[in-house]
C-alpha positions as CSV (number, residue, x, y, z in Angstrom):
1,X,244.4,128.1,62.0
2,X,243.9,131.7,63.3
3,X,246.5,134.5,62.8
4,X,249.3,134.8,65.3
5,X,251.0,138.2,64.7
6,X,248.7,140.1,67.1
7,X,248.9,137.4,69.8
8,X,252.7,137.3,69.6
9,X,252.7,141.1,70.3
10,X,250.5,140.5,73.3
11,X,252.7,137.7,74.5
12,X,255.7,140.0,74.7
13,X,254.1,141.5,77.8
14,X,253.7,138.2,79.5
15,X,256.2,137.2,82.3
16,X,254.8,133.9,83.4
17,X,252.1,131.2,82.5
18,X,249.3,133.4,83.8
19,X,250.4,136.3,81.7
20,X,250.5,133.9,78.7
21,X,246.9,132.8,79.4
22,X,245.8,136.5,79.6
23,X,247.6,137.3,76.3
24,X,246.2,134.3,74.5
25,X,242.7,135.1,75.8
26,X,242.6,138.8,74.9
27,X,241.4,138.5,71.3
28,X,239.8,135.1,70.5
29,X,239.1,133.1,73.6
30,X,235.8,133.3,75.5
31,X,236.3,130.7,78.2
32,X,239.2,128.7,79.7
33,X,239.0,125.4,81.5
34,X,241.5,124.5,84.3
35,X,241.9,121.5,86.5
36,X,243.0,121.1,90.1
37,X,245.4,118.1,89.9
38,X,246.0,115.7,92.7
39,X,249.7,114.7,92.9
40,X,248.7,111.2,94.1
41,X,245.7,110.2,92.1
42,X,243.6,107.2,93.0
43,X,244.5,104.1,91.1
44,X,248.2,104.7,90.8
45,X,250.3,101.7,91.8
46,X,252.1,102.6,95.0
47,X,255.8,101.8,95.3
48,X,256.3,100.1,92.0
49,X,260.0,100.9,92.2
50,X,260.3,98.8,95.3
51,X,258.4,95.9,93.9
52,X,260.4,92.6,93.8
53,X,259.4,92.1,90.1
54,X,261.1,95.2,89.0
55,X,264.0,95.6,91.4
56,X,266.6,93.9,89.2
57,X,265.9,96.4,86.4
58,X,265.8,99.6,88.5
59,X,269.5,100.3,89.1
60,X,270.4,100.1,85.4
61,X,267.3,102.0,84.4
62,X,268.1,104.8,86.8
63,X,271.7,105.0,85.5
64,X,270.4,105.3,81.9
65,X,268.0,108.1,83.0
66,X,270.7,109.9,84.9
67,X,273.5,109.6,82.4
68,X,271.6,109.9,79.1
69,X,268.3,111.5,80.1
70,X,266.4,108.5,78.8
71,X,262.8,108.4,80.1
72,X,262.3,106.1,83.0
73,X,259.8,103.8,81.4
74,X,261.8,103.6,78.3
75,X,264.8,102.7,80.4
76,X,262.9,100.0,82.3
77,X,261.7,98.4,79.1
78,X,265.2,98.7,77.5
79,X,266.9,97.0,80.5
80,X,264.3,94.3,80.8
81,X,264.2,93.3,77.1
82,X,268.0,93.2,77.0
83,X,268.2,91.0,80.1
84,X,266.5,88.2,78.1
85,X,263.8,88.0,80.7
86,X,260.1,88.6,80.4
87,X,258.8,92.0,81.4
88,X,256.5,91.5,84.5
89,X,252.9,92.2,83.8
90,X,252.7,94.5,86.8
91,X,255.2,96.8,85.0
92,X,253.2,96.7,81.8
93,X,250.0,97.5,83.8
94,X,251.6,100.4,85.5
95,X,253.0,101.8,82.3
96,X,249.4,102.2,81.0
97,X,248.1,104.1,84.0
98,X,246.2,107.2,82.9
99,X,244.4,109.8,84.9
100,X,241.3,111.1,83.1
101,X,240.9,114.8,83.4
102,X,237.2,114.2,84.0
103,X,238.2,112.8,87.4
104,X,239.8,116.1,88.4
105,X,238.0,119.1,89.8
106,X,237.2,121.5,86.9
107,X,237.3,125.2,87.0
108,X,235.9,127.3,84.1
109,X,236.8,130.9,83.8
110,X,235.3,133.5,81.4
111,X,238.0,135.6,79.9
112,X,235.8,138.7,80.2
113,X,236.6,138.7,83.9
114,X,239.8,139.7,85.6
115,X,241.5,136.5,84.4
116,X,244.7,136.6,86.3
117,X,243.0,137.6,89.5
118,X,240.5,134.7,89.2
119,X,243.2,132.2,88.5
120,X,245.3,133.5,91.4
121,X,242.3,133.1,93.7
122,X,241.8,129.5,92.5
123,X,245.5,128.8,93.1
124,X,245.4,130.2,96.6
125,X,242.6,127.7,97.5
126,X,244.4,124.6,96.2
127,X,245.0,121.8,98.7
128,X,248.7,121.3,99.7
129,X,250.9,119.9,96.8
130,X,248.0,120.2,94.3
131,X,248.7,122.1,91.1
132,X,246.5,124.0,88.6
133,X,246.6,123.0,85.0
134,X,245.0,124.7,82.0
135,X,243.4,122.7,79.2
136,X,244.3,123.4,75.6
137,X,240.6,123.1,74.7
138,X,239.1,126.6,74.7
139,X,235.7,128.2,73.8
140,X,236.3,130.9,71.2
141,X,234.3,134.2,70.8
142,X,232.7,132.5,67.8
143,X,231.4,129.8,70.2
144,X,233.6,127.2,68.7
145,X,235.9,124.8,70.5
146,X,239.5,125.0,69.4
147,X,242.9,124.3,71.0
148,X,245.9,126.3,72.1
149,X,248.9,124.2,70.9
150,X,250.9,123.0,73.9
151,X,254.0,120.9,74.4
152,X,256.0,119.6,77.4
153,X,259.7,119.0,77.0
154,X,261.8,116.8,79.2
155,X,265.1,118.6,78.9
156,X,266.6,120.1,82.0
157,X,266.6,123.8,82.2
158,X,270.0,124.9,81.0
159,X,271.4,127.5,78.6
160,X,272.3,125.0,75.9
161,X,268.9,123.1,76.2
162,X,267.1,126.4,75.9
163,X,268.6,126.7,72.4
164,X,267.6,123.1,71.6
165,X,264.0,123.8,72.6
166,X,263.9,127.0,70.5
167,X,265.2,125.0,67.5
168,X,262.7,122.2,67.9
169,X,259.8,124.7,68.2
170,X,260.8,126.4,65.0
171,X,260.7,123.1,63.2
172,X,257.2,122.4,64.4
173,X,256.1,125.4,62.4
174,X,254.0,127.2,65.0
175,X,254.9,130.6,66.5
176,X,254.5,130.9,70.2
177,X,256.2,131.2,73.6
178,X,258.6,129.1,75.5
179,X,258.5,128.9,79.3
180,X,260.9,127.5,81.9
181,X,258.8,125.3,84.1
182,X,261.5,125.0,86.8
183,X,262.5,121.5,85.8
184,X,262.1,121.6,82.0
185,X,260.3,123.7,79.3
186,X,256.7,124.3,78.2
187,X,255.5,125.7,74.9
188,X,252.3,127.5,74.0
189,X,251.4,128.3,70.4
190,X,250.0,131.7,69.4
191,X,247.4,130.4,67.0
192,X,244.3,128.4,67.8
193,X,244.1,125.1,66.0
194,X,241.5,122.3,65.4
195,X,241.3,118.8,66.9
196,X,242.9,117.4,63.8
197,X,245.6,120.0,63.7
198,X,246.4,119.3,67.4
199,X,246.8,115.6,66.7
200,X,249.1,116.4,63.7
201,X,251.1,118.8,65.9
202,X,251.6,116.2,68.7
203,X,252.5,113.5,66.2
204,X,255.1,115.7,64.6
205,X,256.5,116.6,68.0
206,X,256.9,112.9,68.8
207,X,259.6,112.8,66.2
208,X,261.8,114.7,68.7
209,X,261.6,112.0,71.4
210,X,263.3,112.0,73.9
211,X,263.7,115.8,73.7
212,X,259.9,116.1,74.2
213,X,258.0,114.1,76.9
214,X,256.6,111.3,74.8
215,X,254.5,109.9,77.6
216,X,253.0,113.3,78.2
217,X,252.0,113.4,74.5
218,X,250.5,109.9,74.8
219,X,248.3,111.0,77.7
220,X,247.2,114.1,75.8
221,X,246.2,112.1,72.8
222,X,244.2,109.8,75.0
223,X,242.4,112.9,76.4
224,X,241.9,114.6,73.1
225,X,243.3,117.7,74.6
226,X,246.5,118.9,76.3
227,X,247.2,120.4,79.7
228,X,250.1,122.2,81.3
229,X,250.8,123.4,84.8
230,X,250.2,127.2,85.4
231,X,250.8,127.2,89.2
232,X,253.5,126.1,91.7
233,X,252.8,122.6,92.9
234,X,254.3,119.4,93.9
235,X,258.1,119.4,93.5
236,X,257.9,122.5,91.3
237,X,257.4,125.5,93.5
238,X,257.5,128.2,90.8
239,X,255.0,129.4,88.2
240,X,256.4,128.6,84.8
241,X,258.1,131.8,83.5
242,X,258.4,133.1,80.0
243,X,261.9,133.0,78.5
244,X,261.4,133.4,74.8
245,X,259.0,134.4,72.1
246,X,259.4,132.2,69.0
247,X,258.1,133.9,65.8
């Protein structure tokens, strides 16, 4: 794990996700990989919520999600199993849907360039409703592949939840930066870590379910790398903005 003190000082200048990438890249990162993400990827089951097989579970599941912030799929499974009825196979199939990053358009940017300018230019050319996501997997100046620790929370953006996120991050043991994504929170670590360390970090983060997005973590583990949004896109029309440095 590389040192974080110098990077933390650089992160203090960052206002948003693009500034964070610039700060993280200034000392150790040679190349970043980004993906143009389709909000409606091929293969996703359309209109599952309107399917007759699931309709009887939806009202209670939505109520659980609204009142207690329980993740949607967790709510569906909870309601279905407590109904004494078998969970429809269509629901189980939909729960396993995963979009491989290899199917998304990849953009590689050398950090020796004007990084923010290049990313802004890429964002400007995105199709409507698409978003740009950055991969945790980076090429270092030593020509090694390592990861920027990343985490997606599923707490609504509020003053009290900001404190919760900060406390969770401190318990994960990696200094870094917290961003308000417009809907929830993102975290970027200040130290580069190995594949094994990334798996350990995500596994430890799962202990904080449902404060963290456990399905996001599952998808990242399947990919062997993480990805977070760095542009406006879809329902979120803001670039994630920095709200705290966690030392």
